[in-house]
C-alpha positions in Angstrom: 135.8 -64.3 -33.8 134.8 -67.3 -35.7 131.3 -65.8 -36.4 130.0 -62.3 -36.4 127.9 -63.0 -33.3 129.5 -63.1 -29.9 129.3 -66.7 -28.7 128.0 -66.9 -25.1 128.0 -69.6 -22.4 125.3 -68.9 -19.7 125.9 -70.3 -16.2 122.6 -70.5 -14.2 120.5 -71.1 -17.3 117.5 -73.0 -15.8 114.6 -73.2 -18.2 112.2 -73.7 -15.2 112.8 -70.8 -12.9 115.0 -67.8 -12.2 116.1 -64.5 -13.8 117.9 -66.2 -16.7 114.7 -67.9 -17.8 112.7 -64.7 -17.5 115.2 -62.3 -19.1 118.6 -63.4 -20.3 117.7 -66.5 -22.3 114.8 -64.9 -24.3 116.9 -61.8 -24.8 119.8 -63.8 -26.3 117.4 -65.8 -28.5 116.0 -62.5 -30.0 119.4 -60.7 -30.3 121.2 -60.3 -33.6 124.5 -59.6 -31.8 125.0 -62.7 -29.6 124.2 -66.4 -29.8 123.6 -69.0 -27.1 126.5 -71.4 -27.6 126.3 -73.2 -24.3 124.2 -73.4 -21.1 125.1 -74.8 -17.7 122.9 -75.8 -14.7 123.6 -78.0 -11.8 122.1 -81.1 -13.5 122.6 -82.2 -17.1 118.9 -83.0 -17.4 117.9 -79.4 -16.8 120.8 -78.1 -18.9 119.7 -80.1 -21.8 116.1 -79.0 -21.3 117.3 -75.4 -21.4 119.5 -76.0 -24.5 116.5 -77.5 -26.3 114.1 -74.7 -25.3 116.4 -71.8 -26.1 118.5 -73.2 -28.9 122.0 -73.7 -27.3 124.5 -75.9 -29.1 125.9 -77.5 -25.9 124.7 -78.3 -22.4 126.9 -78.7 -19.3 126.3 -79.7 -15.6 129.9 -78.6 -14.6 130.7 -75.0 -15.4 134.4 -75.8 -15.3 133.9 -78.0 -18.4 132.1 -75.2 -20.1 134.8 -72.7 -19.4 137.3 -75.1 -21.0 135.4 -74.9 -24.3 137.3 -72.9 -26.9 134.0 -72.1 -28.9 132.8 -69.7 -26.2 133.9 -66.0 -26.4 132.2 -64.8 -23.2 130.5 -66.1 -20.1 127.3 -64.9 -18.5 126.8 -65.5 -14.8 123.2 -65.5 -13.7 123.2 -67.2 -10.3 122.3 -66.4 -6.8 124.5 -63.6 -5.5 126.6 -65.7 -3.1 127.9 -67.7 -6.1 128.8 -64.7 -8.2 132.3 -64.3 -6.9 133.7 -67.8 -7.3 132.1 -68.5 -10.7 133.1 -65.1 -12.1 136.6 -65.5 -10.8 136.9 -68.9 -12.5 135.5 -67.5 -15.7 138.1 -64.7 -15.8 140.9 -67.1 -15.0 139.7 -69.2 -17.9 140.4 -66.1 -20.1 136.7 -65.4 -20.9 135.0 -62.0 -21.1 132.3 -61.9 -18.5 128.8 -60.4 -18.0 127.8 -60.9 -14.3 124.4 -59.9 -12.9 124.2 -57.2 -10.2 125.2 -57.3 -7.4 128.7 -58.3 -8.6 129.5 -59.9 -5.3 128.2 -60.3 -1.7 130.7 -57.6 -0.6 132.6 -54.7 -2.0 135.9 -56.6 -1.4 134.6 -59.4 -3.7 133.7 -56.9 -6.4 137.1 -55.2 -6.1 138.9 -58.5 -6.5 136.9 -59.3 -9.7 137.4 -55.9 -11.2 141.2 -56.0 -10.5 141.5 -59.5 -12.0 139.6 -58.5 -15.2 141.9 -55.5 -15.6 145.1 -57.4 -15.0 144.1 -60.0 -17.6 142.8 -57.4 -20.1 139.4 -59.0 -20.2 136.2 -57.0 -20.9 133.3 -57.1 -18.5 129.7 -55.9 -18.0 127.5 -55.9 -14.9 123.8 -56.2 -15.0 122.7 -52.7 -14.2 120.0 -52.9 -16.9 118.3 -49.6 -16.3 121.3 -48.0 -18.1 119.9 -49.7 -21.2 116.3 -48.6 -20.8 115.4 -46.2 -23.6 113.4 -43.9 -21.4 116.2 -43.6 -18.8 118.7 -43.0 -21.7 116.4 -40.2 -23.0 116.0 -38.7 -19.5 119.8 -38.6 -19.2 120.0 -37.0 -22.7 117.4 -34.4 -21.8 119.1 -33.4 -18.6 122.5 -33.1 -20.4 120.9 -30.9 -23.1 119.5 -28.4 -20.6 115.8 -29.5 -20.9 115.3 -28.8 -17.2 118.1 -26.4 -16.8 120.1 -26.5 -13.6 119.0 -29.4 -11.5 117.8 -28.0 -8.2 116.2 -31.1 -6.7 115.4 -34.7 -7.5 113.5 -37.5 -5.8 113.2 -41.2 -6.5 110.9 -43.7 -4.8 110.3 -47.4 -5.2 107.9 -49.5 -3.2 107.6 -53.1 -4.2 105.2 -55.6 -2.7 107.2 -58.1 -0.6 105.0 -60.7 1.1 105.7 -61.6 4.7 104.9 -65.2 3.8 107.4 -66.9 1.6 108.6 -70.4 0.8 112.1 -71.6 1.7 113.3 -71.2 -1.9 113.1 -67.5 -1.4 113.7 -67.0 2.3 117.5 -67.3 2.0 117.4 -63.6 1.0 116.6 -62.8 4.7 120.3 -63.1 5.5 121.9 -59.7 5.0 125.4 -61.3 4.7 124.4 -63.1 1.5 124.1 -59.8 -0.4 120.7 -60.1 -2.1 118.6 -57.6 -0.2 116.3 -54.6 -0.9 119.3 -52.4 -0.3 121.6 -54.1 -2.8 119.1 -55.1 -5.5 116.2 -52.7 -5.6 118.3 -50.0 -3.9 121.3 -50.5 -6.1 119.4 -50.4 -9.4 117.4 -47.4 -8.3 120.2 -45.3 -7.0 122.4 -46.2 -10.0 119.6 -45.1 -12.4 119.3 -41.8 -10.6 123.0 -41.0 -10.7 123.2 -42.1 -14.3 120.6 -39.4 -15.2 121.5 -36.5 -12.9 125.1 -37.1 -11.8 126.7 -38.5 -8.7 125.9 -37.8 -5.1 128.6 -35.9 -3.2 127.3 -36.2 0.4 124.5 -38.2 2.0 122.7 -39.2 5.2 120.6 -42.3 5.5 118.3 -44.7 7.3 118.7 -48.4 6.6 116.0 -50.4 8.5 114.5 -53.8 8.8 110.9 -53.1 9.5 109.7 -56.7 9.2 112.2 -58.7 11.4 110.5 -62.1 10.6 109.0 -63.9 7.7 106.7 -66.9 7.8 108.2 -69.8 5.8 105.2 -71.4 4.3 106.5 -74.8 3.4 108.2 -75.4 6.8 105.4 -73.5 8.7 107.8 -71.6 10.9 108.9 -68.0 11.5 112.4 -67.1 10.4 114.5 -64.2 11.5 115.3 -61.5 9.0 118.5 -59.4 9.1 118.2 -58.0 5.5 116.9 -54.4 5.4 113.6 -53.6 3.7 113.5 -49.8 3.9 116.2 -47.4 2.7 116.0 -43.7 2.9 118.7 -41.4 1.6 119.0 -37.6 1.6 121.9 -36.0 -0.1 123.5 -33.4 -2.3 124.6 -33.9 -5.9 128.1 -32.9 -7.0 126.5 -30.2 -9.1 124.7 -28.7 -6.0 121.2 -30.1 -6.3 119.5 -31.9 -3.4 118.4 -35.5 -3.7 116.2 -37.9 -1.8 115.6 -41.6 -2.2 113.1 -44.0 -0.6 113.4 -47.7 -1.6 111.1 -50.1 0.2 109.7 -53.7 0.3 106.2 -53.4 1.7 103.9 -56.2 2.8 101.2 -55.5 0.3 100.8 -53.7 -3.1 103.6 -51.3 -3.7 103.3 -48.0 -5.6 106.1 -48.8 -8.1 108.9 -46.5 -9.4 108.9 -42.8 -9.8 111.9 -40.5 -10.5 111.3 -36.8 -10.3 113.8 -34.2 -11.5 113.1 -30.5 -10.9 115.3 -27.9 -12.7 115.3 -24.2 -13.0 113.8 -24.5 -16.5 111.6 -27.6 -16.3 110.6 -30.9 -14.8 111.1 -34.6 -15.8 109.1 -37.5 -14.3 109.9 -41.2 -15.1 107.6 -43.9 -13.7 106.8 -47.6 -14.0 105.2 -50.3 -12.0 108.5 -51.8 -10.9 112.1 -51.0 -10.3 113.8 -49.3 -13.3 115.9 -52.3 -14.5 112.6 -54.0 -15.5 111.7 -51.4 -18.1 108.3 -50.3 -19.3 109.1 -46.8 -18.1 107.0 -43.8 -19.1 108.5 -40.4 -19.4 106.7 -37.0 -18.9 108.1 -33.5 -18.8 107.7 -29.8 -19.1 110.2 -27.2 -20.2 110.3 -23.5 -20.8 106.9 -21.7 -21.1 104.8 -24.8 -20.8 103.0 -25.3 -17.5 101.8 -29.0 -17.5 103.6 -32.3 -17.7 103.1 -34.0 -21.1 104.0 -37.4 -22.4 107.5 -37.5 -24.0 108.3 -39.7 -26.9 111.5 -41.6 -26.7 113.6 -41.2 -29.9 114.4 -44.3 -31.9 118.2 -43.9 -31.4 117.9 -45.1 -27.8 116.5 -48.4 -29.1 119.5 -50.4 -30.0 117.8 -53.8 -30.6 115.3 -55.0 -33.2 111.5 -54.9 -32.9 111.4 -58.6 -32.2 112.9 -58.3 -28.7 110.2 -59.2 -26.2 109.0 -56.4 -24.0 109.2 -56.5 -20.3 112.1 -58.3 -18.5 114.1 -59.3 -21.6 114.1 -55.9 -23.2 116.7 -54.0 -21.2 118.8 -57.1 -20.9 118.7 -57.3 -24.7 119.9 -53.7 -24.8 122.8 -54.7 -22.6 123.8 -57.5 -24.8 124.0 -55.1 -27.7 126.4 -53.0 -25.6 128.4 -56.1 -24.5 128.8 -57.3 -28.0 129.9 -53.8 -29.1 132.5 -53.7 -26.3 134.0 -57.1 -27.2 134.2 -56.3 -30.9 135.8 -53.0 -30.3 138.0 -54.1 -27.4 137.2 -50.8 -25.6 135.7 -51.0 -22.1 132.4 -49.3 -21.6 130.1 -48.8 -18.6 128.5 -50.5 -16.8 131.5 -52.7 -16.2 133.0 -54.2 -13.1 134.6 -50.9 -12.2 131.1 -49.3 -12.3 129.9 -52.1 -10.0 132.7 -51.4 -7.5 131.7 -47.7 -7.3 128.1 -48.7 -6.6 129.1 -51.2 -4.0 131.1 -48.5 -2.3 128.3 -46.1 -2.4 125.9 -48.6 -0.8 128.6 -49.2 1.9 128.5 -45.4 2.6 124.7 -45.5 2.9 125.0 -48.2 5.5 127.7 -46.4 7.3 125.8 -43.1 7.4 122.8 -45.0 8.8 124.8 -46.7 11.5 126.7 -43.5 12.5 123.7 -41.2 12.3 125.6 -38.5 10.4 126.1 -37.1 7.0 129.1 -38.6 5.1 130.9 -37.9 1.9 129.4 -40.2 -0.8 132.9 -41.5 -1.5 133.5 -42.5 2.2 133.2 -46.2 1.3 136.2 -46.0 -1.0 
């Protein structure tokens, strides 16, 4: 590398709206491990605005021109899900390491193609499953592995997020299940991934995947639009180690109850909670082990915080943690999860959830593979 920092080009780097503005761009700006070399949006005016606001050296309106730049070590794809596949494919074919937001593609087949291409070209990848970088989730995983709760007998996770039934047309595209940006894939994917990261994989499951609100009112066009994307996901299953598990992920019309993961073991209990899905951070951790009877607040050790104190809290924090990991992967040349192969496994698991719901029967969790 020409510099000690990994030089990034971000595609979908609007300074006005979107996930990049809220998380990726401020995380990169505060990170000692990566630098914002280039940004790309669909218009040069907005790309230059983003470059000025976040300190990028170059601005592009055509991502192909950015991919041709030799001063970029890795590309970050932060676009709407339907565009993930083609832009990530082009980035890999340009010989760039790639960090793509979750979901990796609209479908499992798209994710498999990208993972296979990255492997064939020897390129390093990361997928935006940011809860794996949350210090509280990392500590929960460490506690379970160390025997804090003993044998895991049961676990439950629930997420209920407010999802208004009145939305403008900039958002209502998500009503189309085929576009891959739904409560199942996004909130459900992040939530189930965090659970398995902490307690281990599911071996078998049954499920209900349902669209409880089949229409949304589009406020700017003043019309009702049909919804095919699911808004409630319920999963019951058994872990590979024998424990039982349940999951409820929902988009509800009004105020949701946030996130809560409960782990019940033979020797103790752990509870992680926050006001949103786990990738957004700000998770509190409580537990009880051994002779104690009541849940108490648990302090998260400093070794789970990989980034400096200057990283903004909230949306950028876990993304900043992931950039630390991504830079570490590129410098060492050794793949590490969550990479594109991790994404494929999660896509396959969500396929199994849908299949179990449609068939009305319990399936092996690997049935989608």
